[in-house]
All heavy atoms as an XYZ file, in Angstrom:
896
protein
N     -12.176    -21.197     -8.296
C     -10.861    -20.823     -7.866
C     -10.913    -19.457     -7.177
O     -11.584    -18.558     -7.639
C      -9.923    -20.785     -9.072
C      -8.510    -20.506     -8.735
S      -7.571    -20.818    -10.254
C      -5.988    -20.388     -9.744
N     -10.198    -19.309     -6.090
C     -10.212    -18.094     -5.287
C      -9.511    -16.960     -6.019
O      -8.411    -17.113     -6.532
C      -9.522    -18.355     -3.943
C      -9.417    -17.139     -3.070
C     -10.540    -16.586     -2.497
C      -8.187    -16.549     -2.834
C     -10.454    -15.460     -1.694
C      -8.078    -15.430     -2.033
C      -9.219    -14.892     -1.469
N     -10.160    -15.799     -6.095
C      -9.595    -14.610     -6.735
C      -9.060    -13.698     -5.640
O      -9.817    -13.000     -4.966
C     -10.657    -13.889     -7.561
C     -10.152    -12.616     -8.199
O      -8.924    -12.392     -8.238
O     -10.994    -11.820     -8.655
N      -7.760    -13.723     -5.442
C      -7.190    -12.937     -4.349
C      -6.982    -11.469     -4.693
O      -6.580    -10.703     -3.843
C      -5.925    -13.579     -3.815
C      -4.746    -13.620     -4.735
C      -3.597    -14.303     -4.010
C      -2.371    -14.388     -4.875
N      -1.266    -15.032     -4.199
N      -7.284    -11.048     -5.920
C      -7.067     -9.656     -6.299
C      -7.899     -8.690     -5.462
O      -7.434     -7.625     -5.085
C      -7.334     -9.458     -7.791
O      -8.676     -9.734     -8.106
N      -9.156     -9.057     -5.153
C      -9.994     -8.189     -4.339
C      -9.464     -8.098     -2.908
O      -9.462     -7.035     -2.290
C     -11.455     -8.694     -4.327
C     -12.162     -8.523     -5.633
C     -12.374     -7.059     -6.010
O     -12.059     -6.132     -5.287
N     -12.922     -6.853     -7.182
N      -9.019     -9.207     -2.393
C      -8.443     -9.232     -1.045
C      -7.185     -8.376     -0.999
O      -6.974     -7.606     -0.053
C      -8.156    -10.674     -0.639
C      -7.534    -10.902      0.724
C      -8.457    -10.426      1.843
C      -7.205    -12.378      0.896
N      -6.371     -8.491     -2.019
C      -5.111     -7.748     -2.057
C      -5.309     -6.244     -2.187
O      -4.555     -5.467     -1.610
C      -4.264     -8.229     -3.243
C      -3.372     -9.420     -2.984
C      -2.651     -9.826     -4.268
C      -2.368     -9.139     -1.883
N      -6.300     -5.832     -2.953
C      -6.481     -4.402     -3.241
C      -6.556     -3.576     -1.970
O      -5.811     -2.621     -1.772
C      -7.696     -4.165     -4.113
C      -7.722     -2.764     -4.686
C      -8.882     -2.550     -5.585
N      -9.967     -2.049     -4.753
C     -11.196     -1.898     -5.138
N     -11.556     -2.238     -6.329
N     -12.113     -1.427     -4.333
N      -7.457     -3.929     -1.075
C      -7.599     -3.187      0.169
C      -6.390     -3.332      1.073
O      -5.975     -2.388      1.738
N      -5.823     -4.521      1.084
C      -4.649     -4.769      1.913
C      -3.460     -3.951      1.421
O      -2.717     -3.370      2.218
C      -4.309     -6.274      1.891
O      -5.457     -7.002      2.278
C      -3.149     -6.591      2.803
N      -3.286     -3.886      0.114
C      -2.160     -3.152     -0.447
C      -2.235     -1.664     -0.161
O      -1.209     -1.012      0.036
C      -2.059     -3.392     -1.954
C      -1.527     -4.748     -2.359
C      -1.618     -4.916     -3.879
C      -0.092     -4.941     -1.886
N      -3.438     -1.110     -0.119
C      -3.563      0.313      0.219
C      -2.926      0.584      1.575
O      -2.171      1.533      1.724
C      -5.030      0.756      0.230
C      -5.625      0.954     -1.130
C      -7.017      1.538     -1.092
O      -7.552      1.813      0.023
O      -7.588      1.730     -2.166
N      -3.238     -0.233      2.554
C      -2.662     -0.061      3.882
C      -1.158     -0.247      3.873
O      -0.420      0.497      4.530
N      -0.677     -1.212      3.116
C       0.780     -1.463      3.039
C       1.488     -0.305      2.358
O       2.586      0.091      2.794
C       1.039     -2.769      2.297
S       0.448     -4.228      3.171
N       0.910      0.234      1.305
C       1.499      1.384      0.623
C       1.580      2.567      1.587
O       2.605      3.254      1.659
C       0.686      1.744     -0.634
C       0.880      0.683     -1.714
C       1.072      3.133     -1.159
C      -0.097      0.804     -2.880
N       0.512      2.804      2.320
C       0.507      3.919      3.285
C       1.569      3.730      4.354
O       2.229      4.689      4.764
C      -0.871      4.095      3.900
C      -1.951      4.596      2.933
C      -3.283      4.659      3.637
C      -1.589      5.950      2.348
N       1.756      2.502      4.811
C       2.791      2.241      5.817
C       4.169      2.546      5.237
O       4.993      3.180      5.900
C       2.709      0.781      6.295
C       3.811      0.391      7.237
C       3.864      1.283      8.469
C       5.004      0.852      9.385
N       5.691      1.978      9.987
N       4.427      2.131      4.017
C       5.720      2.415      3.371
C       5.914      3.920      3.264
O       6.980      4.441      3.586
C       5.794      1.723      1.988
C       5.915      0.204      2.179
C       6.960      2.284      1.158
C       5.713     -0.596      0.895
N       4.870      4.641      2.844
C       4.989      6.079      2.682
C       5.067      6.815      4.018
O       5.591      7.934      4.080
C       3.827      6.627      1.845
C       3.827      6.193      0.382
C       2.587      6.722     -0.327
C       5.091      6.657     -0.325
N       4.564      6.202      5.075
C       4.674      6.848      6.390
C       6.118      6.840      6.874
O       6.497      7.665      7.711
C       3.755      6.176      7.414
O       4.267      4.918      7.801
N       6.927      5.925      6.346
C       8.346      5.863      6.706
C       9.174      6.877      5.935
O      10.100      7.463      6.485
C       8.897      4.459      6.484
C       8.284      3.428      7.430
O       7.824      3.824      8.527
O       8.249      2.249      7.068
N       8.853      7.065      4.647
C       9.563      8.063      3.835
C       8.886      8.248      2.483
O       8.172      7.372      2.001
C      11.032      7.685      3.655
C      11.256      6.470      2.819
N      11.077      5.188      3.290
C      11.638      6.329      1.521
C      11.347      4.324      2.330
N      11.676      4.979      1.249
N       9.122      9.403      1.892
C       8.636      9.715      0.557
C       9.402      8.882     -0.451
O      10.617      8.732     -0.334
C       8.848     11.227      0.278
O       8.073     11.970      1.208
C       8.441     11.593     -1.131
N       8.694      8.327     -1.427
C       9.363      7.478     -2.412
C       8.573      7.447     -3.717
O       7.491      8.029     -3.814
C       9.593      6.059     -1.850
O      10.447      5.356     -2.746
C       8.301      5.311     -1.647
N       9.081      6.760     -4.699
C       8.457      6.670     -6.007
C       7.868      5.257     -6.211
O       8.164      4.328     -5.464
C       9.443      7.033     -7.121
C      10.733      6.266     -7.103
C      10.912      5.144     -7.911
C      11.796      6.656     -6.278
C      12.093      4.430     -7.897
C      12.980      5.947     -6.261
C      13.130      4.839     -7.069
O      14.302      4.133     -7.055
N       7.051      5.131     -7.244
C       6.275      3.915     -7.455
C       7.074      2.637     -7.559
O       6.736      1.632     -6.932
N       8.149      2.654     -8.343
C       8.934      1.425     -8.514
C       9.534      0.959     -7.202
O       9.594     -0.231     -6.914
C      10.024      1.612     -9.582
C      10.805      0.348     -9.826
C      10.245     -0.700    -10.543
C      12.089      0.194     -9.310
C      10.947     -1.874    -10.757
C      12.806     -0.974     -9.521
C      12.229     -2.002    -10.246
O      12.928     -3.165    -10.456
N       9.972      1.910     -6.371
C      10.536      1.526     -5.081
C       9.460      0.920     -4.171
O       9.728     -0.010     -3.410
C      11.180      2.730     -4.390
C      11.912      2.322     -3.114
C      12.640      3.477     -2.461
O      12.002      4.523     -2.194
O      13.844      3.322     -2.224
N       8.243      1.420     -4.264
C       7.132      0.840     -3.499
C       6.915     -0.621     -3.914
O       6.784     -1.499     -3.081
C       5.837      1.667     -3.663
C       6.006      3.050     -3.034
C       4.626      0.931     -3.066
C       4.893      4.024     -3.362
N       6.922     -0.853     -5.222
C       6.749     -2.223     -5.750
C       7.860     -3.119     -5.218
O       7.613     -4.229     -4.728
C       6.748     -2.223     -7.299
C       6.798     -3.641     -7.836
C       5.535     -1.495     -7.833
N       9.092     -2.633     -5.282
C      10.242     -3.413     -4.816
C      10.137     -3.737     -3.330
O      10.388     -4.869     -2.915
C      11.557     -2.646     -5.109
O      11.631     -2.398     -6.498
C      12.768     -3.438     -4.670
N       9.747     -2.772     -2.525
C       9.583     -3.002     -1.078
C       8.497     -4.045     -0.820
O       8.660     -4.931      0.009
C       9.283     -1.706     -0.345
C      10.479     -0.822     -0.172
C      10.134      0.342      0.724
C      11.344      1.181      1.021
N      12.301      0.528      1.897
N       7.372     -3.922     -1.516
C       6.290     -4.901     -1.359
C       6.769     -6.297     -1.729
O       6.464     -7.270     -1.020
C       5.083     -4.494     -2.184
C       4.295     -3.291     -1.674
C       3.303     -2.806     -2.735
C       3.587     -3.598     -0.377
N       7.510     -6.401     -2.815
C       8.042     -7.715     -3.217
C       9.005     -8.244     -2.163
O       8.978     -9.433     -1.846
C       8.733     -7.604     -4.579
C       7.761     -7.380     -5.712
C       8.430     -7.071     -7.035
O       9.594     -6.670     -7.092
N       7.683     -7.224     -8.123
N       9.829     -7.367     -1.599
C      10.757     -7.782     -0.548
C      10.026     -8.309      0.680
O      10.520     -9.163      1.390
C      11.666     -6.623     -0.132
C      12.687     -6.256     -1.198
O      12.875     -7.038     -2.155
O      13.270     -5.159     -1.078
N       8.834     -7.766      0.958
C       8.046     -8.200      2.105
C       7.178     -9.423      1.820
O       6.407     -9.855      2.669
C       7.158     -7.046      2.614
C       7.917     -6.011      3.385
C       8.014     -4.709      2.929
C       8.523     -6.324      4.604
C       8.713     -3.743      3.650
C       9.215     -5.371      5.327
C       9.300     -4.084      4.840
O       9.994     -3.137      5.554
N       7.301     -9.987      0.619
C       6.587    -11.229      0.345
C       5.477    -11.137     -0.699
O       4.867    -12.145     -1.048
N       5.195     -9.958     -1.201
C       4.183     -9.808     -2.249
C       4.864     -9.978     -3.614
O       4.939     -9.051     -4.420
C       3.515     -8.424     -2.168
C       2.642     -8.218     -0.982
C       3.125     -7.553      0.151
C       1.342     -8.660     -0.970
C       2.314     -7.346      1.257
C       0.520     -8.459      0.144
C       1.016     -7.807      1.249
N       5.386    -11.175     -3.874
C       6.184    -11.422     -5.070
C       5.419    -11.179     -6.372
O       6.016    -10.837     -7.385
C       6.736    -12.868     -5.075
C       7.758    -13.145     -4.004
C       7.156    -13.737     -2.760
O       5.925    -13.996     -2.725
O       7.909    -13.943     -1.784
N       4.119    -11.370     -6.360
C       3.317    -11.264     -7.583
C       2.964     -9.818     -7.934
O       2.423     -9.569     -9.005
C       2.041    -12.081     -7.442
C       2.289    -13.559     -7.248
C       1.022    -14.332     -6.951
O      -0.085    -13.788     -7.133
O       1.142    -15.481     -6.510
N       3.247     -8.875     -7.061
C       2.856     -7.482     -7.277
C       3.731     -6.871     -8.364
O       4.946     -7.019     -8.369
C       2.986     -6.671     -5.972
C       2.051     -7.227     -4.910
C       2.734     -5.178     -6.214
C       0.598     -7.240     -5.304
N       3.078     -6.159     -9.281
C       3.770     -5.471    -10.374
C       3.348     -4.001    -10.377
O       2.372     -3.615     -9.741
C       3.422     -6.106    -11.731
C       3.770     -7.572    -11.834
C       5.280     -7.784    -11.907
N       5.613     -9.194    -11.937
C       6.099     -9.875    -10.902
N       6.282     -9.305     -9.763
N       6.409    -11.147    -11.018
N       4.082     -3.202    -11.142
C       3.792     -1.776    -11.218
C       2.364     -1.517    -11.705
O       1.720     -0.589    -11.220
C       4.785     -1.084    -12.144
C       6.186     -1.029    -11.567
C       7.191     -0.498    -12.540
O       7.168      0.732    -12.801
O       7.993     -1.290    -13.046
N       1.871     -2.346    -12.603
C       0.515     -2.179    -13.122
C      -0.551     -2.347    -12.068
O      -1.678     -1.880    -12.230
N      -0.214     -2.988    -10.974
C      -1.137     -3.130     -9.838
C      -1.084     -1.910     -8.940
O      -2.104     -1.450     -8.432
C      -0.773     -4.381     -9.011
O      -0.781     -5.521     -9.852
C      -1.737     -4.583     -7.849
N       0.118     -1.367     -8.752
C       0.339     -0.317     -7.767
C      -0.112      1.064     -8.250
O      -0.726      1.832     -7.504
C       1.831     -0.264     -7.361
C       2.222     -1.566     -6.677
C       2.143      0.938     -6.482
C       1.389     -1.919     -5.470
N       0.169      1.396     -9.512
C      -0.112      2.760     -9.975
C      -1.598      3.140     -9.922
O      -1.917      4.261     -9.528
C       0.505      3.011    -11.353
C       2.009      3.181    -11.246
C       2.869      2.203    -11.708
C       2.563      4.307    -10.641
C       4.241      2.356    -11.582
C       3.922      4.465    -10.508
C       4.768      3.481    -10.977
O       6.121      3.624    -10.847
N      -2.532      2.248    -10.256
C      -3.949      2.617    -10.073
C      -4.288      2.864     -8.591
O      -5.084      3.750     -8.274
C      -4.708      1.420    -10.621
C      -3.775      0.764    -11.560
C      -2.405      0.980    -10.989
N      -3.688      2.092     -7.688
C      -3.918      2.310     -6.254
C      -3.357      3.666     -5.814
O      -3.991      4.383     -5.041
C      -3.287      1.199     -5.431
C      -3.898     -0.195     -5.582
C      -3.065     -1.230     -4.814
C      -5.327     -0.210     -5.101
N      -2.168      3.999     -6.304
C      -1.580      5.298     -5.965
C      -2.462      6.434     -6.475
O      -2.684      7.419     -5.756
C      -0.170      5.413     -6.564
C       0.899      4.521     -5.918
C       2.166      4.527     -6.745
C       1.185      4.962     -4.488
N      -2.980      6.304     -7.672
C      -3.870      7.334     -8.224
C      -5.132      7.467     -7.388
O      -5.577      8.584     -7.064
C      -4.212      7.000     -9.678
C      -5.109      7.991    -10.391
C      -4.455      9.380    -10.454
C      -5.419      7.496    -11.801
N      -5.726      6.358     -6.995
C      -6.929      6.392     -6.180
C      -6.652      7.047     -4.828
O      -7.429      7.881     -4.352
C      -7.511      4.997     -6.002
C      -8.843      5.019     -5.248
C      -9.625      3.730     -5.243
N      -8.879      2.570     -4.805
C      -8.561      1.551     -5.600
N      -8.908      1.544     -6.859
N      -7.896      0.517     -5.117
N      -5.530      6.683     -4.191
C      -5.179      7.285     -2.900
C      -4.917      8.789     -3.047
O      -5.278      9.572     -2.173
C      -3.946      6.578     -2.316
C      -4.159      5.136     -1.862
C      -2.817      4.477     -1.537
C      -5.097      5.060     -0.677
N      -4.304      9.163     -4.152
C      -4.046     10.580     -4.389
C      -5.354     11.347     -4.615
O      -5.552     12.435     -4.085
C      -3.114     10.755     -5.583
C      -2.604     12.157     -5.737
C      -1.525     12.290     -6.774
O      -1.278     11.344     -7.574
O      -0.889     13.361     -6.802
N      -6.278     10.756     -5.369
C      -7.572     11.398     -5.606
C      -8.378     11.567     -4.327
O      -9.183     12.489     -4.210
C      -8.374     10.614     -6.639
C      -7.821     10.763     -8.044
O      -7.121     11.714     -8.357
N      -8.130      9.819     -8.916
N      -8.162     10.670     -3.360
C      -8.843     10.763     -2.070
C      -8.173     11.763     -1.132
O      -8.694     12.043     -0.056
C      -8.846      9.392     -1.368
C      -9.746      8.356     -1.957
C      -9.618      7.080     -1.118
C     -10.504      5.969     -1.542
N     -10.328      4.770     -0.688
N      -6.994     12.255     -1.514
C      -6.261     13.189     -0.650
C      -5.474     12.488      0.446
O      -5.028     13.131      1.406
N      -5.288     11.198      0.316
C      -4.602     10.411      1.340
C      -3.082     10.439      1.126
O      -2.310     10.327      2.057
C      -5.162      8.971      1.342
C      -6.618      9.026      1.804
C      -4.344      8.041      2.201
C      -7.366      7.732      1.663
N      -2.690     10.601     -0.152
C      -1.288     10.813     -0.476
C      -1.196     11.991     -1.421
O      -2.195     12.411     -2.022
C      -0.616      9.565     -1.105
C      -1.245      9.208     -2.459
C      -0.669      8.366     -0.159
C      -0.506      8.104     -3.216
N       0.002     12.542     -1.568
C       0.252     13.593     -2.536
C       1.469     13.181     -3.361
O       2.204     12.267     -2.991
C       0.484     14.933     -1.845
O       1.627     14.855     -1.003
N       1.677     13.890     -4.475
C       2.818     13.548     -5.312
C       3.460     14.800     -5.881
O       2.825     15.866     -5.952
C       2.382     12.625     -6.453
O       1.549     13.310     -7.357
N       4.714     14.653     -6.253
C       5.428     15.709     -6.956
C       6.547     15.083     -7.770
O       7.093     14.045     -7.401
C       5.972     16.753     -5.992
C       7.134     16.297     -5.155
C       7.662     17.386     -4.254
O       7.389     17.367     -3.075
N       8.391     18.324     -4.802
N       6.842     15.720     -8.895
C       7.930     15.250     -9.727
C       9.245     15.806     -9.199
O       9.325     16.976     -8.814
C       7.748     15.663    -11.192
C       6.724     14.808    -11.904
C       5.414     15.227    -12.020
C       7.097     13.587    -12.445
C       4.474     14.450    -12.681
C       6.165     12.803    -13.088
C       4.858     13.222    -13.213
N      10.263     14.944     -9.175
C      11.598     15.320     -8.733
C      12.618     14.789     -9.730
O      12.375     13.773    -10.366
C      11.895     14.723     -7.345
C      11.021     15.250     -6.239
C      11.478     14.675     -4.928
N      10.614     15.091     -3.841
C      10.734     14.640     -2.609
N      11.653     13.751     -2.314
N       9.916     15.073     -1.663
N      13.775     15.435     -9.786
C      14.825     14.922    -10.675
C      15.269     13.529    -10.259
O      15.235     13.189     -9.074
C      15.972     15.916    -10.488
C      15.380     17.112     -9.840
C      14.154     16.652     -9.107
N      15.659     12.751    -11.230
C      16.177     11.410    -10.978
C      17.639     11.354    -11.377
O      18.012     11.911    -12.405
C      15.385     10.377    -11.800
O      16.034      9.132    -11.780
N      18.460     10.675    -10.601
C      19.870     10.569    -10.980
C      20.085      9.671    -12.194
O      21.146      9.674    -12.786
C      20.523      9.960     -9.726
C      19.421      9.253     -9.022
C      18.173     10.021     -9.338
N      19.049      8.917    -12.576
C      19.205      7.932    -13.656
C      18.261      8.174    -14.823
O      17.735      7.215    -15.385
C      18.978      6.518    -13.096
C      19.867      6.083    -11.949
C      19.437      4.753    -11.383
C      21.324      6.018    -12.407
N      18.005      9.405    -15.203
C      17.130      9.624    -16.350
C      16.078     10.664    -16.072
O      16.317     11.655    -15.379
N      14.865     10.416    -16.613
C      13.797     11.419    -16.481
C      13.334     11.595    -15.034
O      13.611     10.751    -14.175
C      12.674     10.876    -17.354
C      12.945      9.426    -17.485
C      14.430      9.246    -17.347
N      12.630     12.683    -14.802
C      12.107     12.949    -13.464
C      11.181     11.822    -13.021
O      10.540     11.178    -13.828
C      11.338     14.275    -13.464
C      12.205     15.438    -13.810
C      11.516     16.784    -13.768
N      10.155     16.757    -14.283
C       9.190     17.579    -13.843
N       9.429     18.469    -12.924
N       7.983     17.498    -14.352
N      11.125     11.632    -11.707
C      10.261     10.598    -11.111
C       9.160     11.269    -10.316
O       9.355     12.337     -9.739
C      11.071      9.703    -10.166
C      12.047      8.820    -10.828
C      12.751      7.973     -9.792
N      13.682      7.066    -10.447
C      14.743      6.573     -9.879
N      15.027      6.861     -8.614
N      15.540      5.762    -10.524
N       8.046     10.578    -10.234
C       6.935     11.053     -9.422
C       7.078     10.431     -8.037
O       7.013      9.222     -7.880
C       5.599     10.645    -10.058
C       4.394     11.301     -9.454
C       3.142     10.960    -10.253
C       1.954     11.756     -9.830
N       0.757     11.418    -10.616
N       7.299     11.277     -7.036
C       7.455     10.832     -5.663
C       6.151     11.031     -4.915
O       5.457     12.029     -5.088
C       8.565     11.641     -4.966
C       9.947     11.139     -5.294
C      10.547     11.450     -6.516
C      10.645     10.345     -4.397
C      11.821     10.988     -6.819
C      11.918      9.882     -4.697
C      12.491     10.200     -5.908
O      13.751      9.744     -6.206
N       5.858     10.075     -4.046
C       4.608     10.079     -3.287
C       4.905     10.269     -1.801
O       5.874      9.730     -1.279
C       3.866      8.760     -3.486
C       3.464      8.532     -4.911
C       4.293      7.847     -5.794
C       2.243      9.026     -5.406
C       3.930      7.640     -7.105
C       1.882      8.817     -6.727
C       2.732      8.138     -7.570
O       2.362      7.939     -8.883
N       4.015     11.039     -1.150
C       4.103     11.289      0.289
C       2.731     11.070      0.903
O       1.703     11.318      0.267
C       4.518     12.727      0.568
O       5.747     13.033     -0.017
N       2.724     10.640      2.147
C       1.461     10.484      2.857
C       1.043     11.852      3.408
O       1.886     12.661      3.820
C       1.589      9.414      3.975
C       0.213      9.004      4.508
C       2.526      9.864      5.067
C       0.253      7.740      5.354
N      -0.238     12.142      3.389
C      -0.764     13.411      3.896
C      -1.237     13.225      5.345
O      -1.328     12.082      5.826
C      -1.966     13.875      3.043
O      -3.031     12.924      3.195
C      -1.599     14.027      1.576
N      -1.554     14.317      6.046
C      -2.121     14.155      7.390
C      -3.385     13.290      7.400
O      -3.561     12.461      8.291
C      -2.407     15.597      7.816
C      -1.386     16.419      7.089
C      -1.265     15.731      5.740
N      -4.251     13.458      6.388
C      -5.437     12.584      6.286
C      -5.027     11.141      6.060
O      -5.667     10.210      6.538
C      -6.345     13.042      5.146
C      -7.144     14.286      5.487
O      -7.227     14.654      6.680
O      -7.694     14.897      4.539
N      -3.928     10.947      5.326
C      -3.427      9.605      5.082
C      -2.926      8.944      6.354
O      -3.097      7.734      6.542
N      -2.312      9.726      7.236
C      -1.850      9.174      8.516
C      -3.035      8.703      9.352
O      -2.974      7.648      9.989
C      -1.011     10.195      9.271
C       0.365     10.492      8.665
C       1.004     11.686      9.367
C       1.254      9.270      8.720
N      -4.117      9.487      9.346
C      -5.332      9.068     10.064
C      -5.919      7.809      9.435
O      -6.320      6.880     10.138
C      -6.371     10.198     10.041
C      -6.036     11.446     10.837
C      -7.067     12.543     10.575
C      -5.932     11.133     12.319
N      -5.958      7.768      8.120
C      -6.456      6.599      7.387
C      -5.623      5.363      7.724
O      -6.161      4.282      7.947
C      -6.409      6.914      5.892
C      -7.051      5.896      4.984
C      -8.361      6.063      4.550
C      -6.337      4.786      4.528
C      -8.945      5.141      3.677
C      -6.923      3.859      3.678
C      -8.211      4.051      3.259
O      -8.802      3.133      2.411
N      -4.307      5.545      7.795
C      -3.409      4.441      8.134
C      -3.696      3.913      9.535
O      -3.740      2.698      9.757
C      -1.951      4.872      8.009
C      -0.896      3.840      8.403
C      -1.028      2.557      7.583
C       0.498      4.442      8.255
N      -3.906      4.794     10.486
C      -4.222      4.365     11.849
C      -5.535      3.591     11.897
O      -5.635      2.561     12.568
C      -4.270      5.559     12.814
C      -2.911      6.114     13.139
C      -1.957      5.064     13.696
O      -2.348      4.319     14.607
O      -0.812      4.980     13.193
N      -6.534      4.049     11.153
C      -7.814      3.351     11.076
C      -7.616      1.975     10.415
O      -8.207      0.986     10.843
C      -8.830      4.167     10.296
C      -9.283      5.430     11.013
C     -10.152      6.329     10.138
O     -10.507      5.927      9.007
O     -10.438      7.442     10.592
N      -6.810      1.930      9.361
C      -6.536      0.670      8.686
C      -5.880     -0.320      9.656
O      -6.294     -1.473      9.728
C      -5.622      0.890      7.466
C      -5.213     -0.398      6.813
C      -6.008     -0.989      5.848
C      -4.036     -1.047      7.177
C      -5.651     -2.187      5.254
C      -3.659     -2.246      6.593
C      -4.468     -2.813      5.627
N      -4.854      0.135     10.381
C      -4.158     -0.766     11.313
C      -5.101     -1.288     12.380
O      -5.078     -2.480     12.701
C      -2.983     -0.029     11.976
C      -1.797      0.132     11.057
C      -0.532      0.526     11.801
C      -0.598      1.865     12.452
N       0.718      2.339     12.963
N      -5.951     -0.441     12.906
C      -6.907     -0.864     13.926
C      -7.867     -1.918     13.345
O      -8.091     -2.970     13.968
C      -7.688      0.347     14.453
C      -8.736      0.001     15.440
N      -8.435     -0.347     16.748
C     -10.076     -0.059     15.338
C      -9.549     -0.617     17.391
N     -10.569     -0.455     16.565
N      -8.395     -1.650     12.159
C      -9.329     -2.584     11.529
C      -8.614     -3.893     11.172
O      -9.174     -4.979     11.357
C      -9.924     -1.978     10.265
O     -10.745     -0.881     10.597
N      -7.383     -3.791     10.663
C      -6.629     -4.980     10.284
C      -6.432     -5.887     11.486
O      -6.600     -7.101     11.394
C      -5.289     -4.605      9.666
C      -4.502     -5.826      9.318
C      -3.467     -6.358     10.019
C      -4.738     -6.705      8.223
N      -3.023     -7.514      9.402
C      -3.783     -7.735      8.299
C      -5.640     -6.710      7.167
C      -3.727     -8.777      7.372
C      -5.581     -7.734      6.245
C      -4.635     -8.750      6.358
N      -6.073     -5.320     12.620
C      -5.849     -6.127     13.827
C      -7.125     -6.854     14.238
O      -7.091     -8.024     14.596
C      -5.326     -5.251     14.959
C      -3.888     -4.837     14.745
C      -3.410     -3.923     15.859
C      -1.994     -3.456     15.579
N      -1.494     -2.554     16.628
N      -8.264     -6.154     14.178
C      -9.530     -6.781     14.545
C      -9.904     -7.901     13.583
O     -10.272     -9.003     13.998
C     -10.650     -5.738     14.578
C     -10.574     -4.798     15.745
C     -11.740     -3.816     15.726
O     -12.136     -3.320     14.678
N     -12.274     -3.543     16.909
N      -9.801     -7.609     12.296
C     -10.198     -8.596     11.280
C      -9.270     -9.803     11.311
O      -9.734    -10.959     11.277
C     -10.221     -7.948      9.877
C     -11.376     -6.952      9.792
C     -10.328     -9.007      8.787
C     -11.326     -6.052      8.577
N      -7.959     -9.565     11.362
C      -7.027    -10.709     11.351
C      -7.184    -11.556     12.609
O      -7.067    -12.786     12.532
C      -5.585    -10.239     11.181
O      -5.176     -9.440     12.251
N      -7.500    -10.937     13.731
C      -7.740    -11.702     14.957
C      -8.949    -12.616     14.790
O      -8.903    -13.797     15.142
C      -7.958    -10.742     16.131
C      -8.185    -11.440     17.454
C      -8.395    -10.427     18.557
C      -8.754    -11.119     19.866
N      -9.024    -10.156     20.944
N     -10.024    -12.077     14.199
C     -11.240    -12.871     13.972
C     -10.993    -13.998     12.984
O     -11.416    -15.132     13.212
C     -12.368    -11.967     13.460
O     -12.686    -10.997     14.418
N     -10.313    -13.704     11.900
C     -10.025    -14.732     10.892
C      -9.143    -15.828     11.483
O      -9.409    -17.019     11.300
C      -9.383    -14.106      9.638
C     -10.423    -13.247      8.905
C      -8.813    -15.180      8.704
C      -9.860    -12.413      7.790
N      -8.100    -15.432     12.197
C      -7.223    -16.421     12.818
C      -7.989    -17.293     13.797
O      -7.785    -18.500     13.863
C      -6.038    -15.732     13.508
C      -5.056    -15.164     12.526
O      -4.967    -15.594     11.378
N      -4.317    -14.167     12.956
N      -8.910    -16.689     14.531
C      -9.696    -17.442     15.482
C     -10.558    -18.488     14.767
O     -10.645    -19.640     15.203
C     -10.583    -16.484     16.311
C     -11.370    -17.161     17.363
N     -10.799    -17.728     18.474
C     -12.701    -17.375     17.456
C     -11.756    -18.241     19.221
N     -12.923    -18.050     18.643
N     -11.182    -18.091     13.673
C     -12.018    -19.016     12.909
C     -11.203    -20.188     12.380
O     -11.592    -21.348     12.509
C     -12.726    -18.280     11.742
C     -13.827    -17.372     12.325
C     -13.299    -19.267     10.735
C     -14.423    -16.425     11.305
N     -10.033    -19.904     11.805
C      -9.234    -20.980     11.228
C      -8.552    -21.824     12.276
O      -8.231    -22.990     12.030
C      -8.235    -20.424     10.210
C      -8.904    -20.106      8.890
C      -9.180    -18.789      8.537
C      -9.283    -21.111      8.027
C      -9.808    -18.492      7.350
C      -9.928    -20.820      6.830
C     -10.186    -19.510      6.491
N      -8.340    -21.301     13.465
C      -7.778    -22.112     14.555
C      -8.784    -23.155     15.010
O      -8.408    -24.204     15.538
C      -7.362    -21.223     15.726
C      -6.089    -20.435     15.436
C      -5.809    -19.382     16.471
O      -6.579    -19.224     17.453
O      -4.798    -18.670     16.314
N     -10.079    -22.887     14.808
C     -11.113    -23.865     15.200
C     -11.018    -25.116     14.354
O     -11.446    -26.172     14.775
C     -12.507    -23.228     15.071
C     -12.743    -22.140     16.080
S     -14.391    -21.363     16.073
C     -15.167    -21.816     14.582
N     -10.474    -25.015     13.147
C     -10.323    -26.177     12.267
C      -9.295    -27.156     12.814
O      -9.384    -28.343     12.549
C      -9.862    -25.737     10.880
C     -10.947    -25.295      9.967
C     -10.417    -25.003      8.576
O      -9.213    -25.106      8.333
O     -11.245    -24.690      7.706
N      -8.294    -26.647     13.469
C      -7.156    -27.482     13.869
C      -7.422    -28.304     15.096
O      -8.186    -28.404     15.849
C      -5.951    -26.611     14.107
C      -5.538    -25.901     12.826
C      -4.462    -24.853     13.054
O      -3.974    -24.698     14.178
O      -4.119    -24.187     12.082
């Protein structure tokens, strides 16, 4: 059976960076946006380790801010290095998806 978790991990990093390139936000909102875009199976337990890894790489940064609904929230922002990483991701994604689509079109 195909394990799509490995495929998703790298893909989600790029998607998270795209969301953060639009605006600073917190983890639960990132999960909600991903689900709205069709990643219905994504949960917070999947996203937070990715956010930590991206933060450790210096691709995103975080800070705690007050929340109108309870305790402070950790908000994430993309860094200048993250913007470069996102551009590289988009370029690579376009090349890879073009190749994959070409291979699967040969089946039809």
